[in-house]
C-alpha positions as a Markdown table, in Angstrom:
| # | Residue | x | y | z |
|---|---|---|---|---|
| 1 | Met | 16.0 | -16.1 | -10.4 |
| 2 | Ile | 15.5 | -12.6 | -12.5 |
| 3 | Leu | 18.7 | -10.4 | -12.4 |
| 4 | Cys | 17.7 | -6.4 | -12.1 |
| 5 | Pro | 19.3 | -4.5 | -16.0 |
| 6 | Asn | 19.8 | -1.7 | -13.8 |
| 7 | Cys | 21.6 | -3.0 | -10.2 |
| 8 | Gln | 22.9 | -6.8 | -11.1 |
| 9 | His | 20.5 | -7.3 | -7.6 |
| 10 | His | 19.1 | -10.8 | -7.6 |
| 11 | Glu | 15.2 | -11.0 | -7.3 |
| 12 | Ile | 13.0 | -13.9 | -7.1 |
| 13 | Ala | 11.1 | -15.1 | -9.8 |
| 14 | Gly | 7.5 | -12.8 | -10.3 |
| 15 | Ala | 8.9 | -9.4 | -8.8 |
| 16 | Leu | 8.0 | -6.7 | -10.8 |
| 17 | Phe | 11.0 | -4.3 | -9.3 |
| 18 | Cys | 13.6 | -4.7 | -8.1 |
| 19 | Ser | 13.4 | -4.4 | -4.1 |
| 20 | Glu | 17.4 | -2.6 | -4.1 |
| 21 | Cys | 16.9 | 0.2 | -6.4 |
| 22 | Gly | 13.2 | -0.2 | -7.9 |
| 23 | Ala | 13.5 | -0.6 | -11.8 |
| 24 | Gln | 11.1 | -2.2 | -13.3 |
| 25 | Leu | 12.0 | -6.5 | -13.8 |
| 26 | Val | 8.8 | -7.1 | -15.9 |
| 27 | Phe | 7.9 | -5.0 | -19.0 |
| 28 | Gly | 4.7 | -5.5 | -20.9 |
| 29 | Glu | 1.0 | -4.8 | -20.5 |
| 30 | Ser | -0.9 | -4.4 | -17.4 |
| 31 | Leu | -3.4 | -6.2 | -16.7 |
| 32 | Ser | -6.7 | -3.9 | -15.9 |
| 33 | Thr | -9.1 | -5.6 | -12.7 |
| 34 | Gln | -12.3 | -4.9 | -11.7 |
| 35 | Thr | -13.5 | -4.5 | -7.7 |
| 36 | Ile | -16.1 | -3.6 | -5.7 |
| 37 | Ala | -14.9 | -0.1 | -3.5 |
| 38 | Arg | -15.2 | -0.4 | 0.2 |
| 39 | Gly | -16.2 | 2.7 | 1.7 |
| 40 | Glu | -13.6 | 5.3 | -0.3 |
| 41 | Val | -14.3 | 9.2 | -0.1 |
| 42 | Asp | -13.0 | 11.6 | -3.0 |
| 43 | Thr | -10.7 | 14.3 | -1.4 |
| 44 | Gly | -9.8 | 16.4 | -4.6 |
| 45 | Ser | -8.8 | 19.3 | -2.2 |
| 46 | Phe | -5.5 | 17.4 | -1.5 |
| 47 | Leu | -4.2 | 17.4 | -5.3 |
| 48 | Gln | -3.7 | 21.7 | -4.7 |
| 49 | Asn | -1.3 | 20.6 | -1.5 |
| 50 | Pro | 1.6 | 21.2 | -3.1 |
| 51 | Thr | 3.4 | 19.0 | -0.8 |
| 52 | Asn | 0.1 | 16.2 | -0.4 |
| 53 | Leu | 0.4 | 16.1 | 3.0 |
| 54 | Pro | -2.5 | 16.6 | 4.8 |
| 55 | Pro | -2.2 | 18.8 | 8.0 |
| 56 | Ser | -4.7 | 16.8 | 9.3 |
| 57 | Pro | -6.7 | 13.9 | 8.8 |
| 58 | Pro | -9.9 | 14.6 | 6.3 |
| 59 | Gln | -13.4 | 14.0 | 7.8 |
| 60 | Val | -15.0 | 10.7 | 7.1 |
| 61 | Thr | -18.5 | 9.3 | 7.4 |
| 62 | Val | -17.3 | 6.5 | 9.3 |
| 63 | Asp | -15.6 | 6.6 | 12.5 |
| 64 | Ala | -12.3 | 5.6 | 11.2 |
| 65 | Leu | -8.7 | 5.5 | 13.7 |
| 66 | Ile | -6.7 | 5.2 | 10.4 |
| 67 | Ser | -7.2 | 6.3 | 6.6 |
| 68 | Leu | -5.4 | 5.6 | 4.2 |
| 69 | Tyr | -4.6 | 8.1 | 1.9 |
| 70 | Leu | -3.7 | 6.9 | -2.4 |
| 71 | Met | -1.6 | 9.7 | -3.1 |
| 72 | Glu | -1.6 | 8.8 | -6.6 |
| 73 | Ser | -5.9 | 8.8 | -6.9 |
| 74 | Gly | -6.6 | 11.3 | -4.7 |
| 75 | Lys | -8.7 | 8.6 | -2.9 |
| 76 | Val | -9.3 | 8.0 | 1.1 |
| 77 | Leu | -9.7 | 4.9 | 2.2 |
| 78 | Pro | -11.4 | 5.0 | 5.5 |
| 79 | Leu | -9.9 | 1.3 | 7.9 |
| 80 | Gly | -12.7 | 0.9 | 10.6 |
| 81 | Gly | -14.1 | -1.4 | 13.0 |
| 82 | Arg | -11.4 | -4.1 | 13.5 |
| 83 | Thr | -7.6 | -3.8 | 14.8 |
| 84 | Glu | -5.9 | -5.5 | 11.4 |
| 85 | Phe | -6.2 | -4.9 | 7.9 |
| 86 | Thr | -4.4 | -6.8 | 5.2 |
| 87 | Leu | -3.4 | -4.9 | 1.8 |
| 88 | Gly | -3.3 | -6.7 | -1.7 |
| 89 | Arg | -4.9 | -6.7 | -4.9 |
| 90 | Val | -7.7 | -9.6 | -5.8 |
| 91 | Thr | -7.3 | -11.9 | -8.5 |
| 92 | Glu | -9.7 | -14.2 | -10.5 |
| 93 | Gly | -9.8 | -17.7 | -8.5 |
| 94 | Gln | -7.5 | -16.4 | -5.2 |
| 95 | Pro | -8.3 | -18.6 | -2.2 |
| 96 | Ile | -7.7 | -15.9 | 0.7 |
| 97 | Leu | -8.6 | -12.2 | 0.2 |
| 98 | Pro | -7.2 | -8.8 | 1.8 |
| 99 | Asp | -9.5 | -6.9 | 3.5 |
| 100 | Val | -8.2 | -3.7 | 1.6 |
| 101 | Asp | -8.2 | -4.7 | -1.7 |
| 102 | Leu | -6.6 | -2.3 | -4.0 |
| 103 | Ser | -6.6 | -3.7 | -8.0 |
| 104 | Ser | -8.7 | -0.5 | -8.6 |
| 105 | Tyr | -5.7 | 1.5 | -8.0 |
| 106 | Glu | -3.4 | -0.3 | -10.5 |
| 107 | Ala | -2.3 | -2.6 | -7.5 |
| 108 | Tyr | -1.1 | -5.2 | -10.3 |
| 109 | Ser | 1.1 | -2.8 | -12.7 |
| 110 | Gln | 2.9 | -0.8 | -9.0 |
| 111 | Gly | 4.0 | -4.0 | -7.9 |
| 112 | Val | 1.2 | -5.1 | -5.0 |
| 113 | Ser | 1.9 | -8.6 | -4.2 |
| 114 | Arg | -2.0 | -10.2 | -3.3 |
| 115 | Leu | -1.3 | -10.2 | 0.7 |
| 116 | His | 1.0 | -7.7 | 0.3 |
| 117 | Ala | 1.0 | -5.9 | 4.0 |
| 118 | Ala | -0.9 | -5.9 | 7.0 |
| 119 | Ile | -1.2 | -2.8 | 9.2 |
| 120 | Lys | -2.8 | -3.3 | 13.0 |
| 121 | Ile | -3.1 | -1.1 | 16.7 |
| 122 | Val | -1.1 | -3.0 | 18.8 |
| 123 | Asn | -0.4 | -1.4 | 22.4 |
| 124 | Gln | -2.2 | 1.4 | 21.7 |
| 125 | Arg | 1.2 | 1.7 | 18.5 |
| 126 | Ile | 0.2 | 1.4 | 15.3 |
| 127 | Val | 2.1 | -0.7 | 13.1 |
| 128 | Val | 2.9 | -2.0 | 9.2 |
| 129 | Val | 3.9 | -5.4 | 8.6 |
| 130 | Asp | 5.1 | -6.8 | 5.1 |
| 131 | Leu | 3.5 | -10.3 | 4.4 |
| 132 | Gly | 6.4 | -11.7 | 2.4 |
| 133 | Ser | 5.7 | -9.3 | -0.6 |
| 134 | Ser | 7.2 | -10.2 | -3.8 |
| 135 | Asn | 8.3 | -6.2 | -4.5 |
| 136 | Gly | 8.8 | -4.9 | -0.6 |
| 137 | Thr | 7.4 | -2.7 | 1.6 |
| 138 | Arg | 9.2 | 0.7 | 2.4 |
| 139 | Val | 8.0 | 3.3 | 5.6 |
| 140 | Asn | 9.5 | 7.1 | 4.2 |
| 141 | Gly | 11.7 | 5.6 | 1.7 |
| 142 | Gln | 13.2 | 2.7 | 4.3 |
| 143 | Lys | 13.2 | -0.7 | 3.0 |
| 144 | Ile | 11.4 | -2.7 | 6.2 |
| 145 | Val | 12.0 | -6.7 | 6.9 |
| 146 | Pro | 8.9 | -8.8 | 5.9 |
| 147 | Asn | 6.7 | -10.3 | 9.0 |
| 148 | Val | 8.1 | -7.8 | 11.8 |
| 149 | Asp | 5.9 | -5.0 | 12.5 |
| 150 | Phe | 7.6 | -1.7 | 12.1 |
| 151 | Pro | 6.1 | 1.2 | 13.8 |
| 152 | Ile | 4.4 | 4.3 | 11.9 |
| 153 | Asn | 2.8 | 7.5 | 12.3 |
| 154 | His | 0.4 | 10.7 | 11.0 |
| 155 | Gly | 1.6 | 11.6 | 7.4 |
| 156 | Asp | 4.3 | 8.6 | 7.0 |
| 157 | Val | 4.2 | 7.2 | 3.0 |
| 158 | Val | 4.0 | 3.4 | 2.9 |
| 159 | Ala | 4.7 | 1.9 | -0.6 |
| 160 | Leu | 3.3 | -1.4 | -1.3 |
| 161 | Gly | 6.2 | -2.2 | -3.7 |
| 162 | Arg | 5.6 | 1.6 | -5.7 |
| 163 | Leu | 1.8 | 2.6 | -4.9 |
| 164 | Arg | 2.4 | 5.2 | -2.5 |
| 165 | Ile | -0.3 | 5.8 | 0.8 |
| 166 | Gln | -0.4 | 8.3 | 3.3 |
| 167 | Val | -0.7 | 7.1 | 6.9 |
| 168 | Leu | -3.8 | 9.7 | 8.5 |
| 169 | Leu | -4.3 | 8.5 | 12.1 |
| 170 | Lys | -7.3 | 10.3 | 13.9 |
| 171 | Arg | -6.3 | 12.6 | 16.6 |
């Protein structure tokens, strides 16, 4: 167990951030990872919007119902062709890989687990589910319960650890 230096909350070994207050638990050099990007679209125009809330989803070249706007990098990752996508980061020798690899977006240093969360289309609704991650998943600042579907809407901000992603839904 790790004791949070900020709020004294007990965390499981390996946690990078406190699930209660968000304080960083492990300090040191971050690992750099390499990955092959999957269909990302650069949308630097989002950075000119001071609220970081786009009025509507950007135009992408693939037919994607869901797109993920990575708020710090300004990249948009379209998700199409399936009804479920796992989000996480890839490490060497990992037997099960996420559908969306966030390694190139500083996922390790932001507290993203290897298989952190999933976004699913269930009965005409979009839901996110935390897959038992070390640092938790939040929707609009509210921590969600692991392994329970949580509905999300266009414009919602999903935090995987400290990596903030805005969900963009095609209207």
